[in-house]
A tleap script that builds the chain and sets N, CA, C and O, in Angstrom:
source leaprc.protein.ff14SB
mol = sequence {
  NMET ARG GLY GLN PRO ARG PRO LEU SER ALA
  ARG GLN GLU ALA VAL ILE ALA VAL ILE ARG
  ALA TRP ILE THR GLU HIE GLY HIE GLY PRO
  THR VAL ARG GLU ILE GLY THR ARG VAL GLY
  LEU SER SER THR SER SER VAL ALA TYR GLN
  LEU ALA GLN LEU GLU GLU ARG SER LEU ILE
  SER ARG THR GLU ARG GLU TRP SER SER CYS
  SER LEU GLU SER PRO LYS PRO PRO ARG ARG
  GLY LEU ARG SER CARG
}
set mol.1.N position { 29.737 -120.752 65.213 }
set mol.1.CA position { 30.332 -121.227 63.858 }
set mol.1.C position { 29.246 -121.790 62.796 }
set mol.1.O position { 28.423 -122.635 63.147 }
set mol.2.N position { 29.287 -121.287 61.513 }
set mol.2.CA position { 28.322 -121.953 60.784 }
set mol.2.C position { 28.812 -122.991 60.110 }
set mol.2.O position { 30.011 -123.063 59.840 }
set mol.3.N position { 28.081 -123.756 59.820 }
set mol.3.CA position { 28.537 -125.147 58.846 }
set mol.3.C position { 28.367 -124.947 57.528 }
set mol.3.O position { 28.113 -123.783 57.218 }
set mol.4.N position { 28.436 -125.796 56.596 }
set mol.4.CA position { 28.493 -125.593 55.298 }
set mol.4.C position { 27.010 -125.249 54.922 }
set mol.4.O position { 25.994 -125.754 55.400 }
set mol.5.N position { 27.144 -123.972 53.655 }
set mol.5.CA position { 25.991 -123.557 53.322 }
set mol.5.C position { 24.900 -124.596 52.897 }
set mol.5.O position { 25.430 -125.672 52.619 }
set mol.6.N position { 23.874 -124.602 52.793 }
set mol.6.CA position { 22.617 -125.535 52.330 }
set mol.6.C position { 23.095 -125.752 50.905 }
set mol.6.O position { 23.834 -124.882 50.444 }
set mol.7.N position { 22.828 -126.627 50.264 }
set mol.7.CA position { 22.650 -127.020 48.757 }
set mol.7.C position { 21.672 -126.329 48.199 }
set mol.7.O position { 20.753 -125.949 48.924 }
set mol.8.N position { 21.667 -126.062 46.979 }
set mol.8.CA position { 20.625 -125.363 46.345 }
set mol.8.C position { 19.493 -126.412 46.218 }
set mol.8.O position { 19.691 -127.619 46.358 }
set mol.9.N position { 18.158 -125.794 45.912 }
set mol.9.CA position { 17.265 -126.754 45.914 }
set mol.9.C position { 17.293 -126.955 44.386 }
set mol.9.O position { 17.996 -126.264 43.649 }
set mol.10.N position { 16.326 -128.138 43.871 }
set mol.10.CA position { 16.200 -128.390 42.421 }
set mol.10.C position { 15.658 -127.254 41.857 }
set mol.10.O position { 16.186 -126.856 40.819 }
set mol.11.N position { 14.369 -126.413 42.477 }
set mol.11.CA position { 14.113 -125.131 41.660 }
set mol.11.C position { 15.134 -124.325 41.654 }
set mol.11.O position { 15.544 -124.004 40.539 }
set mol.12.N position { 15.815 -123.785 42.819 }
set mol.12.CA position { 16.969 -122.802 42.834 }
set mol.12.C position { 17.814 -123.255 41.499 }
set mol.12.O position { 18.147 -122.327 40.761 }
set mol.13.N position { 18.153 -124.436 41.157 }
set mol.13.CA position { 19.105 -124.675 40.190 }
set mol.13.C position { 18.566 -124.475 39.064 }
set mol.13.O position { 19.256 -123.936 38.198 }
set mol.14.N position { 17.203 -124.847 38.770 }
set mol.14.CA position { 16.405 -124.748 37.372 }
set mol.14.C position { 16.179 -123.120 37.215 }
set mol.14.O position { 15.875 -122.705 36.097 }
set mol.15.N position { 16.290 -122.385 38.076 }
set mol.15.CA position { 16.006 -120.832 38.013 }
set mol.15.C position { 17.209 -120.207 37.497 }
set mol.15.O position { 17.189 -119.307 36.658 }
set mol.16.N position { 18.366 -120.752 38.066 }
set mol.16.CA position { 19.978 -120.418 37.768 }
set mol.16.C position { 20.151 -120.653 36.525 }
set mol.16.O position { 20.649 -119.784 35.810 }
set mol.17.N position { 19.769 -121.889 36.018 }
set mol.17.CA position { 20.027 -122.369 34.726 }
set mol.17.C position { 19.049 -121.357 33.315 }
set mol.17.O position { 19.389 -121.081 32.164 }
set mol.18.N position { 17.988 -121.092 33.967 }
set mol.18.CA position { 17.132 -120.377 32.985 }
set mol.18.C position { 17.765 -118.937 32.869 }
set mol.18.O position { 17.881 -118.475 31.734 }
set mol.19.N position { 18.166 -118.224 33.900 }
set mol.19.CA position { 18.760 -116.962 33.969 }
set mol.19.C position { 19.891 -117.232 32.856 }
set mol.19.O position { 19.816 -116.670 31.764 }
set mol.20.N position { 21.104 -118.252 33.223 }
set mol.20.CA position { 22.099 -118.287 32.517 }
set mol.20.C position { 21.712 -118.387 30.899 }
set mol.20.O position { 22.293 -117.804 29.983 }
set mol.21.N position { 20.736 -119.158 30.815 }
set mol.21.CA position { 20.498 -119.508 29.354 }
set mol.21.C position { 19.958 -118.234 28.756 }
set mol.21.O position { 20.380 -117.825 27.674 }
set mol.22.N position { 19.052 -117.617 29.426 }
set mol.22.CA position { 18.249 -116.503 28.940 }
set mol.22.C position { 19.374 -114.985 28.501 }
set mol.22.O position { 19.297 -114.227 27.535 }
set mol.23.N position { 20.224 -115.000 29.511 }
set mol.23.CA position { 21.133 -114.003 29.433 }
set mol.23.C position { 22.184 -114.387 28.058 }
set mol.23.O position { 22.632 -113.504 27.327 }
set mol.24.N position { 22.436 -115.678 27.893 }
set mol.24.CA position { 23.394 -116.185 26.823 }
set mol.24.C position { 22.514 -115.640 25.472 }
set mol.24.O position { 22.935 -114.904 24.579 }
set mol.25.N position { 21.481 -116.094 25.573 }
set mol.25.CA position { 20.526 -115.956 24.484 }
set mol.25.C position { 19.985 -114.422 24.017 }
set mol.25.O position { 19.911 -114.041 22.849 }
set mol.26.N position { 19.644 -113.681 25.150 }
set mol.26.CA position { 19.014 -112.473 24.762 }
set mol.26.C position { 20.150 -111.331 25.415 }
set mol.26.O position { 19.937 -110.195 24.992 }
set mol.27.N position { 21.127 -111.426 26.215 }
set mol.27.CA position { 22.084 -110.436 26.381 }
set mol.27.C position { 21.612 -109.468 27.749 }
set mol.27.O position { 22.191 -108.508 28.260 }
set mol.28.N position { 20.527 -110.032 28.051 }
set mol.28.CA position { 19.944 -109.468 29.632 }
set mol.28.C position { 19.049 -110.633 30.336 }
set mol.28.O position { 18.761 -111.726 29.848 }
set mol.29.N position { 18.704 -110.139 31.548 }
set mol.29.CA position { 18.124 -111.353 32.222 }
set mol.29.C position { 16.559 -111.394 32.242 }
set mol.29.O position { 15.943 -110.348 32.447 }
set mol.30.N position { 16.036 -112.332 32.078 }
set mol.30.CA position { 14.722 -112.734 31.928 }
set mol.30.C position { 13.583 -112.036 32.894 }
set mol.30.O position { 13.946 -111.811 34.049 }
set mol.31.N position { 12.550 -111.757 32.613 }
set mol.31.CA position { 11.427 -111.131 33.672 }
set mol.31.C position { 10.826 -112.438 34.464 }
set mol.31.O position { 10.762 -113.595 34.047 }
set mol.32.N position { 10.362 -111.860 35.858 }
set mol.32.CA position { 9.779 -112.898 36.537 }
set mol.32.C position { 8.955 -113.776 35.889 }
set mol.32.O position { 9.054 -114.986 36.092 }
set mol.33.N position { 8.068 -113.263 35.053 }
set mol.33.CA position { 7.046 -114.394 34.232 }
set mol.33.C position { 7.787 -115.320 33.168 }
set mol.33.O position { 7.281 -116.338 32.697 }
set mol.34.N position { 9.144 -114.797 32.829 }
set mol.34.CA position { 9.390 -115.501 31.612 }
set mol.34.C position { 10.218 -116.624 32.566 }
set mol.34.O position { 10.261 -117.758 32.089 }
set mol.35.N position { 10.826 -116.430 33.767 }
set mol.35.CA position { 11.207 -117.375 34.508 }
set mol.35.C position { 10.274 -118.473 34.884 }
set mol.35.O position { 10.540 -119.674 34.899 }
set mol.36.N position { 9.034 -117.844 35.217 }
set mol.36.CA position { 8.151 -118.926 35.917 }
set mol.36.C position { 7.480 -119.716 34.782 }
set mol.36.O position { 6.995 -120.835 34.950 }
set mol.37.N position { 7.488 -119.020 33.558 }
set mol.37.CA position { 7.089 -119.929 32.510 }
set mol.37.C position { 7.986 -121.503 32.130 }
set mol.37.O position { 7.666 -122.659 31.853 }
set mol.38.N position { 9.303 -120.693 32.322 }
set mol.38.CA position { 10.351 -121.981 31.938 }
set mol.38.C position { 10.483 -122.955 32.950 }
set mol.38.O position { 10.960 -124.046 32.639 }
set mol.39.N position { 10.102 -122.713 34.223 }
set mol.39.CA position { 10.541 -123.328 35.435 }
set mol.39.C position { 9.143 -124.003 35.973 }
set mol.39.O position { 9.105 -124.778 36.929 }
set mol.40.N position { 8.204 -123.661 35.346 }
set mol.40.CA position { 6.865 -124.306 35.688 }
set mol.40.C position { 6.091 -123.667 36.803 }
set mol.40.O position { 5.119 -124.284 37.240 }
set mol.41.N position { 6.372 -122.640 37.251 }
set mol.41.CA position { 5.755 -121.739 38.492 }
set mol.41.C position { 4.771 -120.688 37.729 }
set mol.41.O position { 5.192 -119.943 36.844 }
set mol.42.N position { 3.639 -120.704 38.094 }
set mol.42.CA position { 2.544 -119.896 37.607 }
set mol.42.C position { 2.458 -118.576 38.513 }
set mol.42.O position { 2.109 -117.493 38.044 }
set mol.43.N position { 2.811 -118.770 39.858 }
set mol.43.CA position { 2.684 -117.463 40.577 }
set mol.43.C position { 3.935 -116.756 40.354 }
set mol.43.O position { 5.008 -117.358 40.348 }
set mol.44.N position { 3.832 -115.400 40.155 }
set mol.44.CA position { 5.109 -114.419 40.205 }
set mol.44.C position { 5.669 -114.144 41.750 }
set mol.44.O position { 6.790 -113.688 41.973 }
set mol.45.N position { 4.902 -114.424 42.566 }
set mol.45.CA position { 5.462 -114.266 44.015 }
set mol.45.C position { 6.274 -115.692 44.272 }
set mol.45.O position { 7.141 -115.637 45.145 }
set mol.46.N position { 6.121 -116.698 43.741 }
set mol.46.CA position { 6.952 -117.867 43.867 }
set mol.46.C position { 8.272 -117.742 43.320 }
set mol.46.O position { 9.333 -118.146 43.797 }
set mol.47.N position { 8.059 -117.139 42.275 }
set mol.47.CA position { 9.482 -116.981 41.478 }
set mol.47.C position { 10.325 -115.765 42.215 }
set mol.47.O position { 11.533 -115.812 42.447 }
set mol.48.N position { 9.592 -114.852 42.481 }
set mol.48.CA position { 10.274 -113.714 43.360 }
set mol.48.C position { 11.059 -114.098 44.652 }
set mol.48.O position { 12.139 -113.617 44.995 }
set mol.49.N position { 10.304 -115.089 45.339 }
set mol.49.CA position { 10.832 -115.828 46.540 }
set mol.49.C position { 11.833 -116.423 46.105 }
set mol.49.O position { 12.784 -116.373 46.885 }
set mol.50.N position { 12.064 -117.129 44.905 }
set mol.50.CA position { 13.351 -118.001 44.813 }
set mol.50.C position { 14.331 -117.012 44.233 }
set mol.50.O position { 15.529 -117.292 44.271 }
set mol.51.N position { 13.965 -116.003 43.758 }
set mol.51.CA position { 15.153 -114.971 43.155 }
set mol.51.C position { 15.465 -114.265 44.528 }
set mol.51.O position { 16.584 -113.751 44.525 }
set mol.52.N position { 14.934 -114.147 45.410 }
set mol.52.CA position { 15.309 -113.195 46.707 }
set mol.52.C position { 16.291 -114.130 47.345 }
set mol.52.O position { 17.407 -113.761 47.712 }
set mol.53.N position { 15.722 -115.658 47.493 }
set mol.53.CA position { 16.742 -116.457 48.124 }
set mol.53.C position { 18.170 -116.718 47.528 }
set mol.53.O position { 19.210 -116.995 48.124 }
set mol.54.N position { 17.887 -116.520 45.917 }
set mol.54.CA position { 19.512 -116.611 45.234 }
set mol.54.C position { 20.342 -115.454 45.533 }
set mol.54.O position { 21.573 -115.456 45.541 }
set mol.55.N position { 19.539 -114.411 45.791 }
set mol.55.CA position { 20.342 -113.017 45.803 }
set mol.55.C position { 20.815 -113.020 47.153 }
set mol.55.O position { 21.951 -112.596 47.363 }
set mol.56.N position { 19.928 -113.545 48.341 }
set mol.56.CA position { 20.628 -113.389 49.659 }
set mol.56.C position { 21.789 -114.380 49.680 }
set mol.56.O position { 22.670 -114.244 50.529 }
set mol.57.N position { 21.831 -115.317 48.836 }
set mol.57.CA position { 23.295 -116.317 49.146 }
set mol.57.C position { 24.259 -115.598 47.969 }
set mol.57.O position { 25.271 -116.179 47.578 }
set mol.58.N position { 23.940 -114.546 47.542 }
set mol.58.CA position { 24.982 -113.801 46.398 }
set mol.58.C position { 25.213 -114.440 45.162 }
set mol.58.O position { 26.244 -114.269 44.511 }
set mol.59.N position { 24.162 -115.264 44.779 }
set mol.59.CA position { 24.234 -116.094 43.599 }
set mol.59.C position { 23.874 -115.189 42.441 }
set mol.59.O position { 24.549 -115.167 41.412 }
set mol.60.N position { 22.781 -114.431 42.631 }
set mol.60.CA position { 22.432 -113.526 41.488 }
set mol.60.C position { 22.242 -111.874 42.112 }
set mol.60.O position { 21.913 -111.762 43.293 }
set mol.61.N position { 22.439 -110.754 41.359 }
set mol.61.CA position { 22.313 -109.721 41.929 }
set mol.61.C position { 21.128 -109.007 40.905 }
set mol.61.O position { 20.665 -109.502 39.878 }
set mol.62.N position { 20.843 -107.882 41.431 }
set mol.62.CA position { 19.951 -106.847 40.571 }
set mol.62.C position { 20.660 -105.343 40.329 }
set mol.62.O position { 21.051 -104.722 41.317 }
set mol.63.N position { 20.756 -104.989 39.486 }
set mol.63.CA position { 21.223 -103.467 39.061 }
set mol.63.C position { 20.316 -102.433 39.205 }
set mol.63.O position { 20.651 -101.249 39.159 }
set mol.64.N position { 19.025 -102.875 39.401 }
set mol.64.CA position { 17.787 -101.827 39.400 }
set mol.64.C position { 16.661 -102.502 40.176 }
set mol.64.O position { 16.966 -103.498 40.833 }
set mol.65.N position { 15.633 -102.159 40.179 }
set mol.65.CA position { 14.380 -102.763 40.898 }
set mol.65.C position { 13.635 -103.659 39.977 }
set mol.65.O position { 12.694 -104.200 40.557 }
set mol.66.N position { 13.721 -103.897 39.076 }
set mol.66.CA position { 13.341 -105.019 37.944 }
set mol.66.C position { 14.288 -106.095 38.045 }
set mol.66.O position { 15.508 -105.969 38.149 }
set mol.67.N position { 13.477 -107.413 37.995 }
set mol.67.CA position { 14.101 -108.471 38.337 }
set mol.67.C position { 14.792 -108.886 36.893 }
set mol.67.O position { 15.751 -109.656 36.946 }
set mol.68.N position { 14.357 -108.421 35.643 }
set mol.68.CA position { 14.657 -108.303 34.492 }
set mol.68.C position { 16.379 -107.947 34.414 }
set mol.68.O position { 17.147 -108.395 33.563 }
set mol.69.N position { 16.674 -107.180 35.349 }
set mol.69.CA position { 17.823 -106.630 35.395 }
set mol.69.C position { 18.933 -107.260 36.368 }
set mol.69.O position { 19.888 -106.662 36.862 }
set mol.70.N position { 18.579 -108.619 36.528 }
set mol.70.CA position { 19.267 -109.750 37.548 }
set mol.70.C position { 20.580 -110.010 36.652 }
set mol.70.O position { 20.564 -109.912 35.425 }
set mol.71.N position { 21.668 -110.338 37.372 }
set mol.71.CA position { 22.586 -111.162 36.429 }
set mol.71.C position { 23.343 -111.938 37.488 }
set mol.71.O position { 23.181 -111.740 38.692 }
set mol.72.N position { 24.183 -112.841 36.975 }
set mol.72.CA position { 24.740 -114.166 37.828 }
set mol.72.C position { 25.765 -113.697 38.278 }
set mol.72.O position { 26.454 -112.991 37.541 }
set mol.73.N position { 26.158 -113.948 39.594 }
set mol.73.CA position { 27.488 -113.683 39.984 }
set mol.73.C position { 28.476 -114.803 40.243 }
set mol.73.O position { 28.216 -115.945 40.623 }
set mol.74.N position { 29.560 -114.314 39.991 }
set mol.74.CA position { 30.735 -115.268 39.915 }
set mol.74.C position { 31.043 -115.771 41.504 }
set mol.74.O position { 31.290 -114.985 42.419 }
set mol.75.N position { 30.983 -117.147 41.635 }
set mol.75.CA position { 31.289 -117.769 42.892 }
set mol.75.C position { 32.455 -117.119 43.706 }
set mol.75.O position { 33.549 -116.952 43.166 }
set mol.76.N position { 32.258 -116.798 44.839 }
set mol.76.CA position { 33.696 -116.023 45.560 }
set mol.76.C position { 34.354 -117.193 46.033 }
set mol.76.O position { 33.714 -118.180 46.394 }
set mol.77.N position { 35.732 -117.133 46.052 }
set mol.77.CA position { 36.515 -118.224 46.676 }
set mol.77.C position { 36.134 -118.270 48.119 }
set mol.77.O position { 35.545 -117.370 48.718 }
set mol.78.N position { 36.632 -119.706 48.746 }
set mol.78.CA position { 36.284 -119.594 49.970 }
set mol.78.C position { 37.180 -118.672 50.948 }
set mol.78.O position { 38.266 -118.302 50.500 }
set mol.79.N position { 36.813 -118.278 52.236 }
set mol.79.CA position { 37.751 -117.586 52.790 }
set mol.79.C position { 38.646 -118.420 53.568 }
set mol.79.O position { 38.179 -119.389 54.167 }
set mol.80.N position { 40.016 -118.117 53.631 }
set mol.80.CA position { 40.791 -118.694 54.444 }
set mol.80.C position { 41.317 -117.955 55.875 }
set mol.80.O position { 41.305 -116.735 56.039 }
set mol.81.N position { 41.714 -118.797 56.732 }
set mol.81.CA position { 42.079 -117.915 57.845 }
set mol.81.C position { 43.287 -117.397 57.880 }
set mol.81.O position { 44.094 -117.712 57.005 }
set mol.82.N position { 43.646 -116.464 58.947 }
set mol.82.CA position { 44.916 -115.801 58.840 }
set mol.82.C position { 46.024 -116.609 59.161 }
set mol.82.O position { 45.996 -117.396 60.108 }
set mol.83.N position { 47.109 -116.441 58.339 }
set mol.83.CA position { 48.285 -117.037 58.924 }
set mol.83.C position { 49.080 -116.300 59.562 }
set mol.83.O position { 49.254 -115.086 59.448 }
set mol.84.N position { 49.810 -117.392 60.574 }
set mol.84.CA position { 50.746 -116.530 61.740 }
set mol.84.C position { 52.041 -116.541 61.264 }
set mol.84.O position { 52.334 -117.674 60.884 }
set mol.85.N position { 52.956 -115.725 61.126 }
set mol.85.CA position { 54.113 -115.482 60.927 }
set mol.85.C position { 55.017 -116.231 62.033 }
set mol.85.O position { 56.243 -116.114 62.011 }
savepdb mol mol.pdb
quit
């Protein structure tokens, strides 16, 4: 049985905030370098790692193989157990 999911790190929260703001401002997702600049990460691999973690948690998704195609996912409601009749 799995417990509650881990809370997002401060860095992950910052990345999501950047993506959200960028999409609002530009109509599409930011590049890895644009995210890195805004959250203070100079290594694109560090940004890619954070994005992969967020994608694994279904908080973002990519429609193509480029990170600039990422979009935010709506949180899914918690699953409820089956009801017995």
